[in-house]
C-alpha positions in Angstrom: 170.4 262.8 -42.7 167.5 265.5 -43.2 166.3 267.5 -40.2 163.5 265.5 -39.9 165.6 262.4 -39.9 167.9 263.7 -37.4 165.4 265.0 -34.9 163.7 261.3 -35.1 167.0 260.0 -34.4 167.4 262.3 -31.2 163.9 261.5 -30.2 164.9 258.1 -30.8 167.8 258.4 -28.5 165.9 259.5 -25.7 163.4 256.4 -25.1 165.8 254.0 -25.5 167.8 254.4 -22.2 167.3 251.1 -19.9 165.5 249.5 -22.9 166.5 247.0 -25.2 166.4 248.4 -28.8 165.0 245.7 -30.6 161.8 245.9 -28.3 161.1 250.0 -28.3 162.6 250.6 -32.0 159.1 249.4 -33.2 156.6 251.0 -30.8 158.9 254.2 -31.2 158.3 253.7 -35.2 154.5 253.4 -34.9 154.1 257.0 -33.3 155.7 258.7 -36.9 154.0 256.2 -39.4 151.2 259.3 -40.3 153.3 262.3 -39.0 156.8 263.9 -38.6 159.0 264.0 -36.0 159.3 268.0 -36.5 155.1 268.3 -36.4 154.7 266.1 -33.4 157.2 267.8 -31.2 155.7 271.3 -32.3 152.0 269.9 -30.8 150.6 270.6 -27.5 151.9 268.4 -24.8 148.7 266.2 -24.4 149.2 265.3 -27.9 152.7 264.0 -27.5 151.7 262.0 -24.1 149.0 260.7 -26.2 151.2 259.2 -28.9 153.7 257.8 -26.3 150.9 256.2 -24.6 149.3 254.7 -27.8 152.8 253.1 -28.6 153.2 252.0 -25.4 157.3 253.3 -24.8 156.8 254.2 -20.9 158.0 257.5 -19.0 155.5 259.4 -20.4 155.7 262.3 -18.3 160.1 262.3 -18.6 159.5 261.9 -22.7 156.9 264.1 -22.8 158.8 267.2 -20.5 162.4 266.4 -22.7 160.4 266.4 -26.3 158.8 269.9 -25.5 162.3 271.2 -24.4 164.0 270.0 -27.6 161.5 271.4 -29.4 161.6 274.7 -27.2 165.4 275.2 -26.7 167.0 273.8 -30.4 165.8 276.2 -32.4 166.4 276.4 -35.5 166.2 272.4 -35.7 168.8 272.0 -38.2 171.1 273.1 -35.6 171.1 269.3 -34.6 173.8 269.1 -37.2 176.3 270.8 -35.0 175.2 270.5 -31.7 177.1 270.5 -28.9 177.5 267.8 -25.9 176.2 270.7 -22.9 174.0 272.1 -25.3 171.9 268.7 -25.4 172.4 268.4 -21.7 170.5 271.5 -21.1 167.3 269.3 -21.7 166.1 267.8 -18.8 165.4 263.6 -20.0 169.0 263.7 -21.8 172.1 262.6 -19.7 175.7 262.4 -20.7 175.6 259.0 -22.8 172.5 260.0 -24.7 174.0 262.9 -26.0 177.3 261.1 -26.5 175.5 258.5 -28.7 173.4 260.7 -30.6 176.7 263.0 -31.5 178.5 260.0 -32.0 176.3 258.6 -34.6 175.1 262.3 -36.3 178.2 264.0 -36.5 180.9 262.7 -38.7 184.5 262.5 -36.7 183.2 263.3 -33.6 185.6 262.9 -31.1 183.1 261.5 -28.4 182.9 258.5 -26.5 179.5 256.9 -25.5 180.2 255.4 -22.1 178.1 252.2 -21.6 178.8 249.1 -19.7 181.0 247.4 -22.2 183.2 250.5 -22.7 183.8 250.4 -19.2 184.5 247.4 -18.4 186.9 248.0 -20.7 188.4 250.7 -19.4 188.4 248.8 -15.6 190.7 246.1 -17.3 192.8 248.4 -19.3 193.7 251.1 -16.3 193.4 248.7 -13.1 194.9 251.2 -11.2 192.5 254.0 -12.0 188.7 253.8 -10.3 185.9 253.5 -13.0 182.5 252.7 -12.1 180.5 250.1 -13.6 177.2 252.5 -14.5 177.7 255.3 -16.8 178.7 258.4 -14.3 176.1 261.3 -14.4 178.5 263.6 -13.3 179.8 265.5 -16.6 183.8 265.7 -15.2 183.8 262.2 -14.4 182.4 261.5 -17.8 185.0 263.6 -19.3 187.8 261.9 -17.3 187.3 258.7 -18.4 186.1 259.3 -22.0 189.7 260.7 -22.3 191.1 258.1 -21.5 188.9 256.0 -23.7 189.8 258.9 -26.9 194.1 258.3 -25.6 193.5 254.8 -26.4 191.5 255.6 -29.6 194.4 258.0 -30.4 197.3 255.3 -29.6 195.7 252.5 -31.9 195.1 255.2 -34.8 191.6 254.0 -34.6 188.3 256.4 -34.3 185.9 256.2 -31.1 183.6 254.1 -33.2 185.7 251.7 -34.3 186.8 250.6 -31.2 184.0 251.0 -29.7 182.6 247.9 -32.6 185.7 246.2 -31.1 185.2 246.3 -27.7 181.4 245.4 -28.3 182.1 242.4 -30.8 184.8 240.7 -28.1 182.8 241.4 -25.3 179.5 240.0 -27.0 181.3 236.6 -27.3 182.6 236.1 -24.0 
């Protein structure tokens, strides 16, 4: 991916939490029909908010603030190719799952887990003696504890985290 594609993907990751991707993606894409992501985030905050409102994205204050922080804090934007989770977590509006999702799907060979409800349910089944929450933990240490458990299984099975994630998702989809 080039810088605009990486930035567009990161911005998309910030608008999808709690929403169905098939509903939010067309709205998101409409924002960038006539402008590049790099141009929009460099514009005034009111311009960003207006674009979000016109598309009907929702959570306008949170997302506008997040996008302005991305523009101000990630320099140069080419840094997105190798950005670390803790750098993304410094941006208001990006949590553990969003940061992990971006890295897992933009950096080849990333050893990271996207702890959503289907993986947490799987971990609860695999490790019944350990406390596993039903929702993605916001505390980074708790997130990492569960992530290490998941990555350990991936290593044991000689599969990438993305491969195991896909297998779990496909299995749960049909149950």
